All heavy atoms as TSV, in Angstrom:
chain	resi	resn	atom	element	x	y	z
A	1	MET	N	N	35.760	197.926	270.873
A	1	MET	CA	C	36.274	199.078	270.351
A	1	MET	C	C	35.606	199.448	269.039
A	1	MET	O	O	35.370	200.622	268.768
A	1	MET	CB	C	37.864	198.987	270.287
A	1	MET	CG	C	38.508	200.236	269.873
A	1	MET	SD	S	38.342	201.415	271.189
A	1	MET	CE	C	39.416	202.713	270.517
A	2	LYS	N	N	35.471	198.433	268.159
A	2	LYS	CA	C	34.817	198.580	266.930
A	2	LYS	C	C	33.311	199.176	267.065
A	2	LYS	O	O	32.929	199.860	266.201
A	2	LYS	CB	C	34.911	197.342	266.026
A	2	LYS	CG	C	36.202	197.046	265.377
A	2	LYS	CD	C	36.018	195.982	264.450
A	2	LYS	CE	C	37.351	195.840	263.666
A	2	LYS	NZ	N	37.272	194.761	262.626
A	3	THR	N	N	32.679	198.585	268.022
A	3	THR	CA	C	31.300	198.980	268.192
A	3	THR	C	C	31.196	200.513	268.579
A	3	THR	O	O	30.303	201.229	268.084
A	3	THR	CB	C	30.512	198.198	269.227
A	3	THR	OG1	O	31.188	198.275	270.491
A	3	THR	CG2	C	30.355	196.801	268.696
A	4	LYS	N	N	32.189	201.021	269.400
A	4	LYS	CA	C	32.237	202.432	269.711
A	4	LYS	C	C	32.526	203.174	268.545
A	4	LYS	O	O	31.850	204.314	268.320
A	4	LYS	CB	C	33.336	202.595	270.875
A	4	LYS	CG	C	33.316	204.099	271.356
A	4	LYS	CD	C	34.082	204.135	272.450
A	4	LYS	CE	C	34.409	205.600	272.820
A	4	LYS	NZ	N	33.645	206.348	273.393
A	5	ILE	N	N	33.451	202.758	267.674
A	5	ILE	CA	C	33.633	203.589	266.395
A	5	ILE	C	C	32.469	203.637	265.486
A	5	ILE	O	O	32.153	204.630	264.906
A	5	ILE	CB	C	34.829	203.032	265.735
A	5	ILE	CG1	C	36.222	203.232	266.506
A	5	ILE	CG2	C	35.132	203.709	264.322
A	5	ILE	CD1	C	37.379	202.574	266.050
A	6	ARG	N	N	31.855	202.529	265.393
A	6	ARG	CA	C	30.563	202.440	264.532
A	6	ARG	C	C	29.513	203.268	265.116
A	6	ARG	O	O	28.882	203.963	264.316
A	6	ARG	CB	C	30.026	200.859	264.591
A	6	ARG	CG	C	30.905	200.119	263.547
A	6	ARG	CD	C	30.334	198.820	263.509
A	6	ARG	NE	N	31.225	197.885	262.661
A	6	ARG	CZ	C	31.173	196.657	262.562
A	6	ARG	NH1	N	30.212	195.996	263.160
A	6	ARG	NH2	N	31.964	195.948	261.888
A	7	LEU	N	N	29.286	203.331	266.451
A	7	LEU	CA	C	28.315	204.178	267.023
A	7	LEU	C	C	28.651	205.711	266.804
A	7	LEU	O	O	27.819	206.465	266.553
A	7	LEU	CB	C	28.192	203.951	268.483
A	7	LEU	CG	C	27.421	202.629	268.939
A	7	LEU	CD1	C	27.427	202.408	270.430
A	7	LEU	CD2	C	26.082	202.654	268.383
A	8	ASP	N	N	29.960	205.964	266.948
A	8	ASP	CA	C	30.398	207.357	266.645
A	8	ASP	C	C	30.114	207.857	265.253
A	8	ASP	O	O	29.645	208.962	265.021
A	8	ASP	CB	C	31.838	207.546	267.080
A	8	ASP	CG	C	32.119	207.571	268.580
A	8	ASP	OD1	O	31.152	207.697	269.272
A	8	ASP	OD2	O	33.292	207.262	268.947
A	9	LEU	N	N	30.497	206.895	264.294
A	9	LEU	CA	C	30.227	207.272	262.935
A	9	LEU	C	C	28.753	207.362	262.604
A	9	LEU	O	O	28.329	208.355	261.872
A	9	LEU	CB	C	30.777	206.151	261.942
A	9	LEU	CG	C	32.339	206.229	261.866
A	9	LEU	CD1	C	32.850	205.111	261.105
A	9	LEU	CD2	C	32.873	207.489	261.278
A	10	LYS	N	N	27.876	206.541	263.216
A	10	LYS	CA	C	26.444	206.621	263.063
A	10	LYS	C	C	25.937	207.816	263.689
A	10	LYS	O	O	25.081	208.624	263.035
A	10	LYS	CB	C	25.871	205.399	263.725
A	10	LYS	CG	C	24.399	205.215	263.255
A	10	LYS	CD	C	23.791	203.938	263.855
A	10	LYS	CE	C	22.422	203.766	263.436
A	10	LYS	NZ	N	21.887	202.531	263.834
A	11	MET	N	N	26.442	208.287	264.806
A	11	MET	CA	C	26.027	209.437	265.456
A	11	MET	C	C	26.446	210.666	264.592
A	11	MET	O	O	25.633	211.619	264.495
A	11	MET	CB	C	26.603	209.574	266.826
A	11	MET	CG	C	26.062	210.725	267.700
A	11	MET	SD	S	24.374	210.551	267.943
A	11	MET	CE	C	24.284	211.069	269.568
A	12	LEU	N	N	27.629	210.686	264.038
A	12	LEU	CA	C	28.082	211.752	263.216
A	12	LEU	C	C	27.225	211.928	261.902
A	12	LEU	O	O	26.855	212.971	261.479
A	12	LEU	CB	C	29.493	211.508	262.847
A	12	LEU	CG	C	30.189	212.579	262.024
A	12	LEU	CD1	C	30.339	213.856	262.925
A	12	LEU	CD2	C	31.630	212.047	261.507
A	13	LYS	N	N	26.830	210.763	261.297
A	13	LYS	CA	C	25.949	210.845	260.121
A	13	LYS	C	C	24.566	211.360	260.462
A	13	LYS	O	O	23.992	212.287	259.740
A	13	LYS	CB	C	25.747	209.410	259.545
A	13	LYS	CG	C	27.049	208.922	258.858
A	13	LYS	CD	C	26.680	207.570	258.286
A	13	LYS	CE	C	27.972	206.909	257.675
A	13	LYS	NZ	N	27.784	205.602	257.137
A	14	VAL	N	N	24.030	210.935	261.585
A	14	VAL	CA	C	22.719	211.509	262.030
A	14	VAL	C	C	22.803	212.973	262.287
A	14	VAL	O	O	21.947	213.742	261.987
A	14	VAL	CB	C	22.239	210.658	263.284
A	14	VAL	CG1	C	21.051	211.400	263.861
A	14	VAL	CG2	C	21.968	209.175	262.911
A	15	THR	N	N	23.920	213.442	262.998
A	15	THR	CA	C	24.043	214.859	263.265
A	15	THR	C	C	24.200	215.564	262.058
A	15	THR	O	O	23.668	216.742	261.949
A	15	THR	CB	C	25.275	214.965	264.321
A	15	THR	OG1	O	25.002	214.163	265.442
A	15	THR	CG2	C	25.329	216.392	264.690
A	16	GLY	N	N	25.094	215.101	261.123
A	16	GLY	CA	C	25.359	215.780	259.918
A	16	GLY	C	C	24.041	215.901	259.048
A	16	GLY	O	O	23.947	216.828	258.326
A	17	LEU	N	N	23.067	215.083	259.211
A	17	LEU	CA	C	21.782	215.252	258.401
A	17	LEU	C	C	20.767	216.038	259.228
A	17	LEU	O	O	19.976	216.809	258.573
A	17	LEU	CB	C	21.210	213.852	258.138
A	17	LEU	CG	C	21.926	213.037	257.128
A	17	LEU	CD1	C	21.362	211.662	257.098
A	17	LEU	CD2	C	21.912	213.678	255.788
A	18	LEU	N	N	20.766	215.935	260.592
A	18	LEU	CA	C	19.868	216.566	261.335
A	18	LEU	C	C	20.085	218.122	261.465
A	18	LEU	O	O	19.012	218.899	261.387
A	18	LEU	CB	C	19.818	215.956	262.810
A	18	LEU	CG	C	18.580	216.209	263.615
A	18	LEU	CD1	C	17.257	215.740	262.856
A	18	LEU	CD2	C	18.746	215.556	264.887
A	19	VAL	N	N	21.293	218.488	261.575
A	19	VAL	CA	C	21.634	219.940	261.828
A	19	VAL	C	C	21.239	220.821	260.655
A	19	VAL	O	O	20.506	221.836	260.892
A	19	VAL	CB	C	23.077	220.181	262.140
A	19	VAL	CG1	C	23.531	221.596	262.019
A	19	VAL	CG2	C	23.413	219.595	263.519
A	20	PRO	N	N	21.532	220.409	259.418
A	20	PRO	CA	C	20.998	221.235	258.289
A	20	PRO	C	C	19.502	221.332	258.144
A	20	PRO	O	O	18.907	222.450	257.875
A	20	PRO	CB	C	21.647	220.681	257.050
A	20	PRO	CG	C	22.791	219.824	257.588
A	20	PRO	CD	C	22.486	219.461	258.962
A	21	VAL	N	N	18.853	220.191	258.498
A	21	VAL	CA	C	17.427	220.226	258.416
A	21	VAL	C	C	16.789	221.101	259.524
A	21	VAL	O	O	15.900	221.823	259.140
A	21	VAL	CB	C	16.867	218.774	258.635
A	21	VAL	CG1	C	15.352	218.778	258.767
A	21	VAL	CG2	C	17.226	217.986	257.471
A	22	ILE	N	N	17.311	221.111	260.630
A	22	ILE	CA	C	16.935	222.080	261.667
A	22	ILE	C	C	17.091	223.542	261.351
A	22	ILE	O	O	16.246	224.395	261.465
A	22	ILE	CB	C	17.440	221.649	263.067
A	22	ILE	CG1	C	16.937	220.310	263.511
A	22	ILE	CG2	C	17.262	222.792	264.087
A	22	ILE	CD1	C	17.648	219.845	264.745
A	23	LEU	N	N	18.274	223.767	260.750
A	23	LEU	CA	C	18.578	225.176	260.440
A	23	LEU	C	C	17.759	225.580	259.323
A	23	LEU	O	O	17.270	226.895	259.325
A	23	LEU	CB	C	20.069	225.215	259.957
A	23	LEU	CG	C	21.072	225.155	261.070
A	23	LEU	CD1	C	22.447	225.086	260.471
A	23	LEU	CD2	C	20.937	226.190	262.114
A	24	VAL	N	N	17.404	224.873	258.187
A	24	VAL	CA	C	16.664	225.327	257.141
A	24	VAL	C	C	15.161	225.381	257.588
A	24	VAL	O	O	14.423	226.268	257.160
A	24	VAL	CB	C	16.820	224.268	255.971
A	24	VAL	CG1	C	15.804	224.515	254.910
A	24	VAL	CG2	C	18.239	224.338	255.445
A	25	SER	N	N	14.687	224.507	258.517
A	25	SER	CA	C	13.308	224.526	258.817
A	25	SER	C	C	12.975	225.783	259.672
A	25	SER	O	O	11.832	226.150	259.824
A	25	SER	CB	C	12.929	223.286	259.567
A	25	SER	OG	O	13.595	223.253	260.822
A	26	GLY	N	N	13.990	226.372	260.284
A	26	GLY	CA	C	13.762	227.587	261.162
A	26	GLY	C	C	13.576	228.837	260.295
A	26	GLY	O	O	13.073	229.870	260.832
A	27	CYS	N	N	13.827	228.701	258.971
A	27	CYS	CA	C	13.692	229.876	258.173
A	27	CYS	C	C	12.319	229.876	257.463
A	27	CYS	O	O	11.747	228.780	257.178
A	27	CYS	CB	C	14.695	229.895	256.962
A	27	CYS	SG	S	16.454	229.898	257.606
A	28	SER	N	N	11.643	230.922	257.341
A	28	SER	CA	C	10.432	231.040	256.581
A	28	SER	C	C	10.413	232.282	255.792
A	28	SER	O	O	10.991	233.361	256.190
A	28	SER	CB	C	9.194	231.099	257.568
A	28	SER	OG	O	9.222	232.191	258.263
A	29	ILE	N	N	9.818	232.161	254.558
A	29	ILE	CA	C	9.632	233.354	253.763
A	29	ILE	C	C	8.226	233.776	253.715
A	29	ILE	O	O	7.378	233.050	253.153
A	29	ILE	CB	C	10.268	233.041	252.293
A	29	ILE	CG1	C	11.777	232.601	252.397
A	29	ILE	CG2	C	9.979	234.207	251.290
A	29	ILE	CD1	C	12.302	232.140	251.107
A	30	THR	N	N	7.934	234.900	254.247
A	30	THR	CA	C	6.656	235.352	254.094
A	30	THR	C	C	6.730	236.753	253.441
A	30	THR	O	O	7.557	237.561	253.683
A	30	THR	CB	C	6.059	235.570	255.541
A	30	THR	OG1	O	6.851	236.367	256.232
A	30	THR	CG2	C	5.845	234.246	256.281
A	31	PRO	N	N	5.667	236.926	252.582
A	31	PRO	CA	C	5.698	238.266	251.795
A	31	PRO	C	C	5.340	239.383	252.825
A	31	PRO	O	O	4.516	239.175	253.760
A	31	PRO	CB	C	4.713	238.129	250.715
A	31	PRO	CG	C	3.818	236.952	251.235
A	31	PRO	CD	C	4.653	236.061	252.042
A	32	VAL	N	N	5.916	240.545	252.603
A	32	VAL	CA	C	5.606	241.692	253.468
A	32	VAL	C	C	4.181	242.340	252.963
A	32	VAL	O	O	4.029	242.691	251.736
A	32	VAL	CB	C	6.645	242.726	253.306
A	32	VAL	CG1	C	6.306	243.991	254.156
A	32	VAL	CG2	C	7.978	242.132	253.735
A	33	LYS	N	N	3.385	242.495	253.917
A	33	LYS	CA	C	2.107	243.125	253.446
A	33	LYS	C	C	2.330	244.532	253.378
A	33	LYS	O	O	3.089	245.344	254.032
A	33	LYS	CB	C	1.100	242.896	254.778
A	33	LYS	CG	C	0.939	241.411	255.124
A	33	LYS	CD	C	0.170	240.578	254.096
A	33	LYS	CE	C	-0.233	239.257	254.574
A	33	LYS	NZ	N	0.624	238.180	254.261
A	34	PRO	N	N	1.284	245.205	252.544
A	34	PRO	CA	C	1.535	246.627	252.408
A	34	PRO	C	C	1.449	247.561	253.559
A	34	PRO	O	O	2.166	248.593	253.771
A	34	PRO	CB	C	0.217	247.059	251.482
A	34	PRO	CG	C	-0.069	245.712	250.780
A	34	PRO	CD	C	0.299	244.639	251.674
A	35	TRP	N	N	0.753	247.205	254.567
A	35	TRP	CA	C	0.655	247.855	255.856
A	35	TRP	C	C	1.866	247.706	256.716
A	35	TRP	O	O	1.998	248.422	257.718
A	35	TRP	CB	C	-0.736	247.600	256.596
A	35	TRP	CG	C	-0.955	246.144	256.888
A	35	TRP	CD1	C	-0.379	245.576	257.966
A	35	TRP	CD2	C	-1.594	245.206	256.174
A	35	TRP	NE1	N	-0.770	244.159	257.952
A	35	TRP	CE2	C	-1.446	243.967	256.845
A	35	TRP	CE3	C	-2.285	245.291	254.962
A	35	TRP	CZ2	C	-2.029	242.849	256.369
A	35	TRP	CZ3	C	-2.828	244.018	254.408
A	35	TRP	CH2	C	-2.818	242.939	255.183
A	36	GLU	N	N	2.630	246.768	256.497
A	36	GLU	CA	C	3.865	246.411	257.290
A	36	GLU	C	C	5.138	247.056	256.725
A	36	GLU	O	O	6.116	247.369	257.325
A	36	GLU	CB	C	4.210	244.991	257.246
A	36	GLU	CG	C	3.211	244.145	257.964
A	36	GLU	CD	C	3.424	242.637	257.740
A	36	GLU	OE1	O	3.980	242.260	256.866
A	36	GLU	OE2	O	3.043	241.905	258.754
A	37	LYS	N	N	4.928	247.717	255.531
A	37	LYS	CA	C	6.071	248.433	254.825
A	37	LYS	C	C	6.381	249.648	255.467
A	37	LYS	O	O	7.659	250.075	255.570
A	37	LYS	CB	C	5.774	248.688	253.323
A	37	LYS	CG	C	5.759	247.465	252.541
A	37	LYS	CD	C	5.429	247.744	251.047
A	37	LYS	CE	C	5.417	246.470	250.279
A	37	LYS	NZ	N	5.213	246.650	248.927
A	38	ALA	N	N	5.640	250.445	256.168
A	38	ALA	CA	C	5.858	251.619	256.899
A	38	ALA	C	C	6.700	251.341	258.100
A	38	ALA	O	O	7.659	252.113	258.443
A	38	ALA	CB	C	4.557	252.443	257.318
A	39	THR	N	N	6.519	250.219	258.729
A	39	THR	CA	C	7.319	249.881	259.897
A	39	THR	C	C	8.684	249.454	259.501
A	39	THR	O	O	9.711	249.830	260.246
A	39	THR	CB	C	6.553	248.713	260.648
A	39	THR	OG1	O	5.229	249.045	260.954
A	39	THR	CG2	C	7.363	248.274	261.879
A	40	LEU	N	N	8.774	248.666	258.372
A	40	LEU	CA	C	10.122	248.281	257.933
A	40	LEU	C	C	10.949	249.371	257.264
A	40	LEU	O	O	12.187	249.237	257.143
A	40	LEU	CB	C	9.946	247.135	256.928
A	40	LEU	CG	C	9.346	245.867	257.395
A	40	LEU	CD1	C	9.171	244.792	256.384
A	40	LEU	CD2	C	10.329	245.270	258.464
A	41	ALA	N	N	10.362	250.533	256.967
A	41	ALA	CA	C	11.043	251.670	256.340
A	41	ALA	C	C	11.611	252.696	257.457
A	41	ALA	O	O	12.227	253.673	257.046
A	41	ALA	CB	C	10.128	252.273	255.448
A	42	GLN	N	N	11.300	252.385	258.692
A	42	GLN	CA	C	11.718	253.276	259.735
A	42	GLN	C	C	13.310	253.274	259.874
A	42	GLN	O	O	13.916	252.299	259.502
A	42	GLN	CB	C	11.048	253.010	261.089
A	42	GLN	CG	C	9.760	253.259	261.114
A	42	GLN	CD	C	9.074	252.803	262.448
A	42	GLN	OE1	O	9.753	252.213	263.327
A	42	GLN	NE2	N	7.770	252.973	262.553
A	43	ASP	N	N	13.913	254.307	260.383
A	43	ASP	CA	C	15.348	254.496	260.476
A	43	ASP	C	C	15.895	253.363	261.442
A	43	ASP	O	O	16.913	252.851	261.248
A	43	ASP	CB	C	15.809	255.806	260.884
A	43	ASP	CG	C	15.758	256.802	259.687
A	43	ASP	OD1	O	15.752	256.264	258.626
A	43	ASP	OD2	O	15.702	257.972	260.010
A	44	ILE	N	N	15.135	253.050	262.433
A	44	ILE	CA	C	15.595	252.124	263.484
A	44	ILE	C	C	15.786	250.708	262.892
A	44	ILE	O	O	16.563	249.988	263.445
A	44	ILE	CB	C	14.577	252.099	264.727
A	44	ILE	CG1	C	15.279	251.465	265.925
A	44	ILE	CG2	C	13.319	251.325	264.359
A	44	ILE	CD1	C	16.209	252.536	266.550
A	45	VAL	N	N	15.147	250.421	261.820
A	45	VAL	CA	C	15.234	249.097	261.307
A	45	VAL	C	C	16.442	248.998	260.320
A	45	VAL	O	O	16.987	247.939	260.035
A	45	VAL	CB	C	13.931	248.684	260.519
A	45	VAL	CG1	C	14.007	247.332	259.827
A	45	VAL	CG2	C	12.767	248.777	261.480
A	46	LYS	N	N	16.873	250.097	259.762
A	46	LYS	CA	C	17.956	250.044	258.815
A	46	LYS	C	C	19.400	249.900	259.431
A	46	LYS	O	O	19.368	250.091	260.707
A	46	LYS	CB	C	17.944	251.352	258.111
A	46	LYS	CG	C	16.734	251.587	257.181
A	46	LYS	CD	C	16.767	253.058	256.516
A	46	LYS	CE	C	15.561	253.248	255.770
A	46	LYS	NZ	N	15.356	254.552	255.284
A	47	PHE	N	N	20.312	249.624	258.684
A	47	PHE	CA	C	21.670	249.398	259.251
A	47	PHE	C	C	22.233	250.651	259.780
A	47	PHE	O	O	22.102	251.752	259.300
A	47	PHE	CB	C	22.637	248.935	258.107
A	47	PHE	CG	C	24.045	248.873	258.515
A	47	PHE	CD1	C	24.418	247.912	259.326
A	47	PHE	CD2	C	24.955	249.866	258.145
A	47	PHE	CE1	C	25.821	247.772	259.673
A	47	PHE	CE2	C	26.267	249.818	258.471
A	47	PHE	CZ	C	26.761	248.712	259.261
A	48	GLY	N	N	22.631	250.602	261.094
A	48	GLY	CA	C	23.155	251.758	261.697
A	48	GLY	C	C	22.098	252.438	262.490
A	48	GLY	O	O	22.439	253.406	263.307
A	49	GLY	N	N	20.868	252.167	262.295
A	49	GLY	CA	C	19.795	252.830	262.987
A	49	GLY	C	C	19.769	254.383	262.745
A	49	GLY	O	O	19.974	254.779	261.611
A	50	PRO	N	N	19.387	255.109	263.693
A	50	PRO	CA	C	19.211	256.532	263.452
A	50	PRO	C	C	20.647	257.249	263.602
A	50	PRO	O	O	20.531	258.484	263.664
A	50	PRO	CB	C	18.268	256.990	264.575
A	50	PRO	CG	C	18.532	255.908	265.660
A	50	PRO	CD	C	18.829	254.695	264.931
A	51	ASN	N	N	21.712	256.619	263.594
A	51	ASN	CA	C	22.968	257.200	263.817
A	51	ASN	C	C	23.343	258.027	262.527
A	51	ASN	O	O	23.540	257.291	261.409
A	51	ASN	CB	C	24.071	256.160	264.065
A	51	ASN	CG	C	25.401	256.650	264.488
A	51	ASN	OD1	O	25.689	257.864	264.370
A	51	ASN	ND2	N	26.249	255.833	264.902
A	52	PRO	N	N	23.566	259.275	262.675
A	52	PRO	CA	C	23.812	260.068	261.412
A	52	PRO	C	C	25.248	259.799	260.792
A	52	PRO	O	O	25.423	259.902	259.548
A	52	PRO	CB	C	23.772	261.565	261.857
A	52	PRO	CG	C	23.924	261.397	263.242
A	52	PRO	CD	C	23.463	260.095	263.717
A	53	MET	N	N	26.156	259.377	261.616
A	53	MET	CA	C	27.520	258.999	261.071
A	53	MET	C	C	27.503	257.810	260.118
A	53	MET	O	O	28.201	257.783	259.189
A	53	MET	CB	C	28.443	258.860	262.167
A	53	MET	CG	C	28.720	260.074	263.086
A	53	MET	SD	S	29.307	261.446	262.081
A	53	MET	CE	C	31.022	260.832	261.509
A	54	ILE	N	N	26.746	256.849	260.561
A	54	ILE	CA	C	26.638	255.672	259.697
A	54	ILE	C	C	26.002	255.976	258.386
A	54	ILE	O	O	26.451	255.573	257.328
A	54	ILE	CB	C	25.765	254.553	260.363
A	54	ILE	CG1	C	26.461	254.176	261.599
A	54	ILE	CG2	C	25.492	253.330	259.477
A	54	ILE	CD1	C	27.653	253.243	261.464
A	55	LYS	N	N	25.000	256.819	258.356
A	55	LYS	CA	C	24.258	257.281	257.078
A	55	LYS	C	C	25.363	258.098	256.192
A	55	LYS	O	O	25.393	257.854	254.977
A	55	LYS	CB	C	23.073	258.212	257.487
A	55	LYS	CG	C	21.915	257.455	257.885
A	55	LYS	CD	C	20.765	258.391	258.065
A	55	LYS	CE	C	19.532	257.559	258.478
A	55	LYS	NZ	N	18.417	258.448	258.739
A	56	LYS	N	N	26.094	258.876	257.023
A	56	LYS	CA	C	27.066	259.718	256.194
A	56	LYS	C	C	28.089	258.747	255.547
A	56	LYS	O	O	28.596	258.962	254.343
A	56	LYS	CB	C	27.710	260.760	257.107
A	56	LYS	CG	C	28.679	261.744	256.372
A	56	LYS	CD	C	29.160	262.696	257.319
A	56	LYS	CE	C	30.053	263.671	256.644
A	56	LYS	NZ	N	30.457	264.798	257.585
A	57	PHE	N	N	28.542	257.735	256.295
A	57	PHE	CA	C	29.626	256.900	255.731
A	57	PHE	C	C	28.929	256.114	254.561
A	57	PHE	O	O	29.625	255.873	253.596
A	57	PHE	CB	C	30.013	255.915	256.882
A	57	PHE	CG	C	30.909	254.814	256.440
A	57	PHE	CD1	C	32.307	255.201	256.109
A	57	PHE	CD2	C	30.534	253.555	256.444
A	57	PHE	CE1	C	33.157	254.246	255.749
A	57	PHE	CE2	C	31.496	252.569	256.046
A	57	PHE	CZ	C	32.818	252.920	255.698
A	58	GLU	N	N	27.704	255.571	254.699
A	58	GLU	CA	C	27.059	254.832	253.592
A	58	GLU	C	C	26.966	255.725	252.378
A	58	GLU	O	O	27.116	255.296	251.308
A	58	GLU	CB	C	25.767	254.325	254.035
A	58	GLU	CG	C	25.732	253.105	254.910
A	58	GLU	CD	C	24.306	252.629	255.219
A	58	GLU	OE1	O	23.396	253.339	255.168
A	58	GLU	OE2	O	24.256	251.455	255.554
A	59	GLU	N	N	26.570	256.947	252.577
A	59	GLU	CA	C	26.489	257.954	251.354
A	59	GLU	C	C	27.855	258.047	250.760
A	59	GLU	O	O	27.974	258.093	249.496
A	59	GLU	CB	C	25.935	259.211	251.761
A	59	GLU	CG	C	25.684	260.141	250.729
A	59	GLU	CD	C	24.591	259.769	249.771
A	59	GLU	OE1	O	23.615	259.047	250.142
A	59	GLU	OE2	O	24.736	260.135	248.606
A	60	HIS	N	N	28.828	258.085	251.546
A	60	HIS	CA	C	30.236	258.334	250.966
A	60	HIS	C	C	30.635	257.110	250.216
A	60	HIS	O	O	31.186	257.235	249.108
A	60	HIS	CB	C	31.277	258.524	252.178
A	60	HIS	CG	C	32.672	258.600	251.713
A	60	HIS	ND1	N	33.249	259.577	250.946
A	60	HIS	CD2	C	33.700	257.572	251.844
A	60	HIS	CE1	C	34.430	259.347	250.676
A	60	HIS	NE2	N	34.792	258.034	251.191
A	61	ILE	N	N	30.299	255.886	250.694
A	61	ILE	CA	C	30.744	254.664	249.945
A	61	ILE	C	C	29.934	254.619	248.622
A	61	ILE	O	O	30.500	254.302	247.582
A	61	ILE	CB	C	30.442	253.520	250.856
A	61	ILE	CG1	C	31.345	253.409	252.020
A	61	ILE	CG2	C	30.597	252.137	250.042
A	61	ILE	CD1	C	32.871	253.320	251.780
A	62	PHE	N	N	28.553	254.933	248.808
A	62	PHE	CA	C	27.861	254.985	247.506
A	62	PHE	C	C	28.208	255.930	246.499
A	62	PHE	O	O	28.441	255.591	245.294
A	62	PHE	CB	C	26.432	255.201	247.940
A	62	PHE	CG	C	25.419	255.230	246.743
A	62	PHE	CD1	C	24.879	254.028	246.227
A	62	PHE	CD2	C	24.919	256.329	246.142
A	62	PHE	CE1	C	24.111	253.932	245.128
A	62	PHE	CE2	C	24.097	256.325	245.107
A	62	PHE	CZ	C	23.736	255.143	244.537
A	63	THR	N	N	28.633	257.031	246.942
A	63	THR	CA	C	29.110	258.142	245.939
A	63	THR	C	C	30.396	257.651	245.402
A	63	THR	O	O	30.709	257.955	244.188
A	63	THR	CB	C	29.323	259.400	246.730
A	63	THR	OG1	O	28.173	259.752	247.342
A	63	THR	CG2	C	29.763	260.623	245.840
A	64	SER	N	N	31.293	257.100	246.171
A	64	SER	CA	C	32.616	256.625	245.617
A	64	SER	C	C	32.441	255.485	244.616
A	64	SER	O	O	33.132	255.481	243.643
A	64	SER	CB	C	33.485	256.133	246.822
A	64	SER	OG	O	33.731	257.202	247.718
A	65	LYS	N	N	31.542	254.580	244.921
A	65	LYS	CA	C	31.339	253.485	243.926
A	65	LYS	C	C	30.615	253.805	242.765
A	65	LYS	O	O	30.991	253.403	241.632
A	65	LYS	CB	C	30.615	252.299	244.689
A	65	LYS	CG	C	31.434	251.567	245.681
A	65	LYS	CD	C	30.690	250.442	246.216
A	65	LYS	CE	C	31.531	249.545	247.118
A	65	LYS	NZ	N	30.764	248.496	247.759
A	66	GLU	N	N	29.551	254.601	242.816
A	66	GLU	CA	C	28.755	254.962	241.647
A	66	GLU	C	C	29.183	256.094	240.937
A	66	GLU	O	O	28.863	256.272	239.731
A	66	GLU	CB	C	27.311	255.287	242.226
A	66	GLU	CG	C	26.493	254.122	242.766
A	66	GLU	CD	C	26.250	252.966	241.743
A	66	GLU	OE1	O	25.936	253.370	240.697
A	66	GLU	OE2	O	26.385	251.863	242.062
A	67	GLY	N	N	29.917	257.065	241.536
A	67	GLY	CA	C	30.380	258.341	240.790
A	67	GLY	C	C	29.317	259.234	240.650
A	67	GLY	O	O	29.296	260.117	239.893
A	68	SER	N	N	28.253	259.212	241.572
A	68	SER	CA	C	27.128	260.180	241.371
A	68	SER	C	C	26.716	260.330	242.810
A	68	SER	O	O	27.035	259.735	243.789
A	68	SER	CB	C	25.899	259.447	240.649
A	68	SER	OG	O	25.450	258.356	241.404
A	69	LYS	N	N	25.973	261.542	242.973
A	69	LYS	CA	C	25.569	261.896	244.266
A	69	LYS	C	C	24.002	262.121	244.405
A	69	LYS	O	O	23.508	262.457	243.348
A	69	LYS	CB	C	26.286	263.260	244.612
A	69	LYS	CG	C	26.149	263.587	246.136
A	69	LYS	CD	C	27.136	264.669	246.448
A	69	LYS	CE	C	27.084	265.186	247.839
A	69	LYS	NZ	N	27.968	264.403	248.671
A	70	GLY	N	N	23.497	261.758	245.511
A	70	GLY	CA	C	22.030	261.887	245.686
A	70	GLY	C	C	21.304	260.588	245.238
A	70	GLY	O	O	21.876	259.524	244.904
A	71	GLY	N	N	19.949	260.638	245.331
A	71	GLY	CA	C	19.251	259.533	244.940
A	71	GLY	C	C	19.127	258.445	246.053
A	71	GLY	O	O	18.799	257.276	245.758
A	72	GLY	N	N	19.548	258.760	247.262
A	72	GLY	CA	C	19.529	257.776	248.244
A	72	GLY	C	C	18.268	257.739	249.032
A	72	GLY	O	O	18.125	256.938	249.993
A	73	GLY	N	N	17.200	258.523	248.751
A	73	GLY	CA	C	15.936	258.574	249.576
A	73	GLY	C	C	14.995	257.522	249.066
A	73	GLY	O	O	15.120	256.877	247.932
A	74	VAL	N	N	13.887	257.421	249.732
A	74	VAL	CA	C	12.818	256.490	249.452
A	74	VAL	C	C	11.853	257.192	248.529
A	74	VAL	O	O	11.415	258.363	248.905
A	74	VAL	CB	C	12.195	255.944	250.638
A	74	VAL	CG1	C	11.047	255.010	250.447
A	74	VAL	CG2	C	13.229	255.241	251.608
A	75	SER	N	N	11.355	256.562	247.547
A	75	SER	CA	C	10.301	257.220	246.689
A	75	SER	C	C	9.105	256.300	246.740
A	75	SER	O	O	9.080	255.179	247.198
A	75	SER	CB	C	10.872	257.243	245.235
A	75	SER	OG	O	10.997	255.962	244.714
A	76	GLY	N	N	8.064	256.817	246.246
A	76	GLY	CA	C	6.735	256.105	246.151
A	76	GLY	C	C	5.744	256.517	247.217
A	76	GLY	O	O	6.193	257.192	248.222
A	77	GLY	N	N	4.585	256.011	247.116
A	77	GLY	CA	C	3.476	256.375	248.033
A	77	GLY	C	C	3.459	255.566	249.252
A	77	GLY	O	O	3.306	256.014	250.305
A	78	GLY	N	N	3.491	254.295	249.174
A	78	GLY	CA	C	3.322	253.465	250.336
A	78	GLY	C	C	2.235	252.418	250.146
A	78	GLY	O	O	2.092	251.525	250.915
A	79	CYS	N	N	1.653	252.454	248.922
A	79	CYS	CA	C	0.652	251.422	248.610
A	79	CYS	C	C	1.420	250.358	247.959
A	79	CYS	O	O	0.857	249.266	247.711
A	79	CYS	CB	C	-0.317	251.994	247.674
A	79	CYS	SG	S	0.295	252.547	246.115
A	80	GLY	N	N	2.681	250.429	247.673
A	80	GLY	CA	C	3.368	249.258	247.027
A	80	GLY	C	C	3.218	249.220	245.461
A	80	GLY	O	O	3.582	248.211	244.904
A	81	CYS	N	N	2.691	250.261	244.946
A	81	CYS	CA	C	2.453	250.176	243.536
A	81	CYS	C	C	3.365	250.677	242.549
A	81	CYS	O	O	3.223	250.947	241.376
A	81	CYS	CB	C	0.975	250.713	243.170
A	81	CYS	SG	S	0.796	252.452	243.725
A	82	ASN	N	N	4.428	251.232	243.020
A	82	ASN	CA	C	5.524	251.877	242.109
A	82	ASN	C	C	6.478	250.905	241.595
A	82	ASN	O	O	6.960	250.086	241.893
A	82	ASN	CB	C	6.156	253.075	242.857
A	82	ASN	CG	C	6.731	252.616	244.207
A	82	ASN	OD1	O	6.265	251.671	244.856
A	82	ASN	ND2	N	7.667	253.432	244.729
């Protein structure tokens, strides 16, 4: 009986160390290239996608929190230099 408990504890320790390592190793941080920014700026990539009701709701929340209206658009050229 003691050997089974020891094996279970050993397995738990191994699992407890292995799971976070696997989760962290699956993540990678790669910088976005200038030519990829146009793809990431499309409406389909944003929260809610092209749904106008989601955009209206987000604008309402932003206006309520900030106390200002407008300024929700994207600015800049696309070269990433702004």
